[in-house]
N, C-alpha and C positions, 0 to 999 in steps of 0.2 A: 556684286554680291551684297545682299541685305544682311550686314553683320548684326545690326541691332535686332532684326527679326529672328535671326538664328539664335542669338543669345536669349531672347525672350522665350523662344520655343524650347531651348535647352533647359531653362529655368523652370518652365511650366511642366516639362516632362520628367524632371528629376524628382527624386524622393522628397526633397525639401519642398518643392512646389506642391506635391500631393498632400502635404500637411494642411494646406490652405483650401483644399477641395472640400466638398461637402462630406461631413463625417470625419474629416481628418484629425479633429481634436481627440477622437477616441484612440487613435494610435499613440498620441502623445501620453495619454493616461496609462496605456498598457506598457509603454516604454518606462514610465515612472514606476509602475508595478514591478516590472522586471528588475529595475535597479534596487527596489526595496527587497525583493527576493534574493538578489545577489548579496546585498548587505547582510541579510539574515544568514545566508549560507556561508559567506566568507568570514565576516566579522564575528557573528554570534555562534557560528558553527552549528546551525540547525540543520541536521541531515545533509551536510555539504556534498556528499558524494552524488546525491541525486538532485538536490535543490539547486545547486549551481548550474547543472546541465539543463534543468527545467527552466530556470530563469533566463539562461542565455538563449534557449530555444524560443522563449517568449519574446525576448528582445529581437531576435532575427526575423521572426514571423510578422512582427509589427513594424518593420522598417518598410514603408510604402515603396512599391516598385521593385523590391528585391526578387519577388517571385519564387521564393524558396519553398513555400507551402501553398497549395491551391485547394481550399475547402470545397470549391465548386466541383472539382474532379472527384472528391470523396462523396459529395452529394449524389453525383451520377453513379458512382460505384455502388451506393446503397439503395438506389432507386430501381426496383424491379421492372419499371416501365421503360427504362432507358436501355438503349442497345449496349451501353458500356457496363451494364450491371455485372458486378463481380468480375471485372476484367482488370487484372493487374497490368496487363499489357498497355492499357491506356495510360495508367499512372506512370509506367516506366517510360513511355514515349513522350508524354506531354507534361509530366510533373516536374517539380523542382527537386533539389537535393533532399530537402526534408520530407517531401512526399515519398521518395524512394526509401528513406530510412524508416518512415512511419509504417511501411508494409510489414516490418518485423513486429510492430505492435498490433496492427490489424489482424495479422495471421496468428497472433498469440505466441510467437516464437520467443520474444525477449523475456516476458514474465516467466515462462517455463525454464529458460536457460538460467535465469537468476535463481529460481527454486532449486536447480541442480547445485548451484554454488551454496545456497543457504543450507541445503541438506548436507553438503560436505563440511560445513562449519558447525554443524549442530551435534551436540552430545545428548542423546536420548536417555542416557543413563539415569539421571534423576527421575524421569518419568517412569522408566522401567522399575526402578527401585521402589517407587511409591505410585502405583497405578491409580490410586484414588484421585490423584490430581488431574486425571483426565476430566473428571467432573467439573473442576474449576475452569479448565480450558473451554469446556462446553458452555458453562454458565456465562462466561464472558462474551458469548455471542448474543447475549440478550439485547444488547444495544443495536445490533444489526436489524433485528425484526421490529424493535421499537421505532427506530428511525424509518424503517420501511413503511409502517402504517402511518407515521407522521407525514411522510412524503405524499402518500396517497390522499390524506386529508387536505394537503396543500395544493392538490390538483396535479401532481405529477402522474405520469402513466405508470402502469405496473412495472414495465421494463426499467424506466428511469428510477422509480422508487427502490427497486432491487439493487441497482448500481450505486445509488446513494447510500443505502443502508449498509453495504459491505465496508464503508469507511469505518464503521464501528469495530471491525475486526482488527484494525490497526496494522494492516499488512498491505504495504504499497503495491507489490506485484499483483496480489490477488485483486485489489481494488481496480488496478489498471486493466487486467484481463477481463474482469466482470463488466466494467464500463465499456470496454472495446466491443464486447459481444452483445451487450444489451442496450447501451445508450451511448454510442460513440460521440454524439453531439455534446455530451456532458463530460468527456474525458478530461479535458484540461482542468475544469473546476474541481472534479473529483480527485484527480491526482494531486493537485496543489493542496487541497484540504486534507487529504490522507497523510501526506508527508509533513505538512505543517503541524498537524496534531501529534503525529509520532514524535516530532522534534520537541514538542511542548509537554511531553509526558511528565517531566519533573516539576512542571508548574500546574498541570491539570489534575493529576492524581492525588498528591498529598492532602489537599483540603477534603476531598471526598473520602479518603482513607480515615482521616481523623474524625470526620462527621459520623461515620458509620461504625466505628470501633471504639472500644474503651481503652484506657491506659493499661488496664490489666490484660486485655486481649493482645494488645500490641507488644506487651512484655514477654509473652510466652516464648520460652527457648525450646526449640524442637530437637529431638534426638537425632544423632548422626544417621545418615542413610546407609543402607547395606551396600556392600560391593557388588557390582554387576559384572557378570562374566562376559568374556569376549563372545562366546557362543550366543548369549542372549542378545548382545548388541548386533550381531550379524543376522540373527533370525528376525529381529524386530522389524526392520524395513521390508523384508520379504513377506512376512505374515500380515503386517498392517496394510501395505499397499494392496495385497491380494484381497483382503477382507473388505476394505473400504471401497475399492473400485468395483468389486462384485455387488456390493450393496448399493452403490450410487455411481454408475459408470461415468457420469458427467464430471466426476472429480479426477478422472484419470490423468489429464495433462498436468495438473498441479501436484497431486499426491504422487503420481508416478515419478515426476521429476525430483520432487523433494526426497523421496525414499531412495531413488537411484543415487543421488549425490551422497546421501548418508551411507549407503552400502559401499560406495567407493572409499569412504573414510574408514569404515570399520573392518573391511576385509583383511587389511594388512598387506595385501599383495598388489594394490593399485595406487600406491602413494603418489606416483607421477600424475595420474589422472585426477586424484583428489586435490593435489596441489594446484593443478591447472584450473580446476573448477572453482577453487576457493580464491584464486588470485587473478590469473590472466583472463579467464573466461568472464568472471564477475566484473572485472574492470572494463573490458571491452563492451560487454552488453549494457553495463550501466551508462557508459558514454552515449551509446545509440539510443537507449531507452529514454534518458533524461531529455536530450535535446529534441527528440521527435515528439515526445509527449508535450513538451513546452511549446512546440510549434502549433499545437491545436488551440492555443489561447489567442486566436485571432480577435482583434478588437471588436469587429462587427458581430461576433458570436458570443464573446465572453462577457462584455459589459452589459449585463441584464440583471433584472431583479431575481431571475431564476438562479443566477450564480450566487447571489447573497443567500438565497434560501438553501442552496447546497452547503454553503459554508456553515450556516447555522445548524442544519440537520446533521452535518458531520460531527460538530461538537457535541450535539445531543447523543448521537450514536456512540461516540467514543466514551462519553461520561457514563452512559447507562451500561455499557459493556463493563466498565470498571465497577459499577454498582452491582451488577449481576455476579461477578466474580467474588466480590467482598461478602455479599449476602450468603452465598453458598459456603464461603470460607467460614463465616460465623456459625452456620449450621453444622459444619464439620467440627468446629471448635466445641460446640455443645455435645455433639454425639460422641466425640473422642474423650470427653471428660476433661477438656482444657489442654489437650496435648498438641493441637494443631493451631498455629498462629494464623488468624484469618487474613493477615496482610498479604499472605502469599496468593490469595484469591485475586487481588488486583493485577497480578502478573499474568492472569489468564488471557489478556489481550496479547496478540502475537508480535508485539514489538520487541524482538530479541536483540540484545539482552537488557535493553533499557528499562523495561517494566520490572524485571527481576531485580535490577539495581535499585530501583526506587523502593521496592519492598524491603530490601536490605537496609537502605538508609533510614526509612521510617521506623523499622524495627530496632535499630541501634539507638535512635533518639529516645525510644521508650526504655530500652535496656541495653547498656553498652556491651553486655556479654552476649547479645543476640547476633547470630550469624545465620541469616535466612536465605543467602544467595543461592546455594545449591537446592534448597527446598523450593524456592521460588522458580528455579529453572524448570522444574517439572511442569507446573501449569503453564509456564511461558512457552515451552515448545509444544505443549498440548494445544495451546492457542493457535499455533501455526497450522496444526492439523485441523483444528476446529474451524478456523476461518476458511480453509480450503473446502471443507465439507459444506459449510454454509453457502459459499459461493457456488459449489457444484449443485446444491439443491435449488438455488435461485436460477441458475443457468438452465437447469433441467426444466423448471416450471415455466420460465418466461422466454427461454431461448428458442 
């Protein structure tokens, strides 16, 4: 028996040996990226519930030889000239563990299940009490379309530009669903950019808020919101989902899931289902979503100039969404005779409740008697609806 030859063959066929093959250095870089993301998620607590899963999925998919995720199978799945086109059976038969988990992303199941949980945790009361804040949620989608045209100018296709632009909505599940349907090859970069910027809201938004508002505007104390009846809260998800879906049917998966979750919360007779949606369901789906999205960050596909362009455009999208909300907030301040604090406009991005908390913090810095949190929650939850509508529009147009 040639023991030496056997050992050499074992070494060359192992994952360690594959690091020394052509292009193996790319896997080392992606493993380092995964470790940085794990550090940000665990130590810095940047969106840890999803970022830790995405980071670990990134680590697993870039361990050579593990065979947990097979991008070539998904290339065949998306190629209409291939016999395996749109055949999940091929994935189930020949794919690895992360390929199978990724089916939930590709089929759009995970983002919609998360939206059920988000709906069950959302109180639309502040929005119902002050429906004018719908305008702030709509204005905060400005960055989506600004980044879309920026991506077109940089040479991205219409589908890719639409998927990149939705980062500006600051809604992770919406960004993932849009990217999955329109530009699956960019999913990893878009997901990482979306969740990274959501985690960095306390760093990104305050300088923009201070640059676009005056001390006097930031000091405005808003009057207490009216009480919203239980009947209003029950009718809201029914009427809103019906109207929006009839207006734009492509929003049905996200809006329908969001409003269904909210209805479970507000009825008062489905507490067990609401509790499951908020906790067990959200936790399980978050596990699967994070690790399977992270699996798409394969070194050979991820380490490109295109990825850097996506990260930059995502920052632009997010920043201009904040700008859009603030500018309409300033307009409402003028039209109301100084009764509306424009800072609540920055909460129009749908990062709930982080963006509303940032509005509260900046308002209190200007005036310690300022309590903007509940007022900011109106545009904040309106932003969730707004980003879903923006995504539905882009999916309808480019899907």
